C-alpha positions, 0 to 999 in steps of 0.5 A: 540606477540613478534616480531623479526625485522631486518632492523629496521633502514632502510627506512621501518624498523622504520615504521614497528616497530612503527606500531607493537608497536602501535598494541600492539606487543612487538618488538625486533630489531636487531642492529649492532651499537650503533647508530642503537641500540639508534634509535631502542630503541627510537622507543620503541623496545628492542634491540638485538645486532648482524648482519645478517651475524651471522646465529646462532644469527638469529636462536636464536632470531627467536626461542625466538620470536613469529614471525619474520619480515625480511627486512634487506639485505646483500648489503655489498656483492654487490660490491665484489660478485654481486647479486648472492652473495647477493642472496646466503647470503639471502637464507642462512638467510632464511634457518636459520630461517627455522631451528629455526621455523620449525614445529612451525607454527610461522610467517616469513614475508620477503620483496620481489620485485614487478615484472610484467608478462608485462616484458614477453609481456603478457600485464597484471598486475602482481598478487600475484600468479605470480612469483616474477620476471618472465623471460626477458632480463632486469636485469637477475641477479636481476630476478634470485636473487629475485626468488631464495630468494622468492622461498626459503621463500615460500618453508618454508611453507612446513616445518611448518613455516607460511612464506610469502613475501611482495613484495615492488614496485620501489617507497616507499615514505614517509617524511623520503625518502632521498635515494630512486628513487624519490630523485635520479630523483630529483637530476638528474633533478637538475643536467641536468636542465630538468626532463626526461622520457623514450619515451612517458612516459606511462610505469607504476611504482607502489608505496606505502607509507612506513606507509601503507607498515608497516601495510601490514607487520603487517597484514601478520604477524598476519593473513597471510596464509603460502606460500603466496606473498602479494603486497604492492602497492597503485595502479596498477601503475603511468605513469612515465611521470606523475612522471616526470611532478610532479617533473618538476613542483615543480622544475620549470624545463621542463619535456622532452622525452628521445627518445628510441634510445638514452636511453641506450647511455651515457647521461641523465639517466646514470645507471638508464636507464634500470630501468626507462624504466620498465613497472611494473603494478601490482594488489593488489586485493588478498592482500586487500581481504585476509588481509583486507589491505587498503592503507590510506596514501597520494599517491605519487603524493599527496606527491608531492602536500604536498611539501615534496620532493621539495617545490612547486614553 
């Protein structure tokens, strides 16, 4: 299969391209710079110069391919237009793919976000059949933006596109994770001299290794049913306190509770305060059964033991 991939130089992109090529697929990656083109070429993929803001270019690339994996985002719009602008741009991109792939039955696999009905007090892990990010008071803009994009992608199934969404958890870890939430927490701990966790730290964060996530994107491309969402998580979720304690033990710093009544005040977590309090347990049972996906890489806590993020002391 000839696969067109966007976001090939991000965190997940190189793993996705490498996994596709190892499975025998031909890959063309979108590159907007010479550096990106060199990186994509080094992975063994062909290069298509362009940018995701060029909708005609995306349509042409999709029409020429046997399938599309889209993991790029218009984050450049965030400072000026906020989440609504990003969502509007991403919806336009999805509709452009729809025009190019309509009636072909070709696969379109797009990255999404793990949500949890627990945000609405239902007290259970999110499943693949639940909305992307159901209602609630936390990050209402994010909820609205992600749901709009997911709904658009899933809706393309009615137009003869084998479209699906791979929902990604808050933590994607790997040996190349230099800008995700774990490096942010490590940097914060070094700055403050302690590693904090919210309240009792029992809120859960799902995670996934980037290499396992790449294999899920490939399986969704190869055999995923149209109009479905898939959960790229290695387990239901890791208690935040366990994550904090793992970081603290490697840095030689104490892990301490940040009381709920001071979490939102200027202080330890800063702009991360809303995020670290989230309890987002999720299930991957449907994904495993339907696609035969089995995470095989080390889990997040094992990656700490492997000494990637910080050497053990």
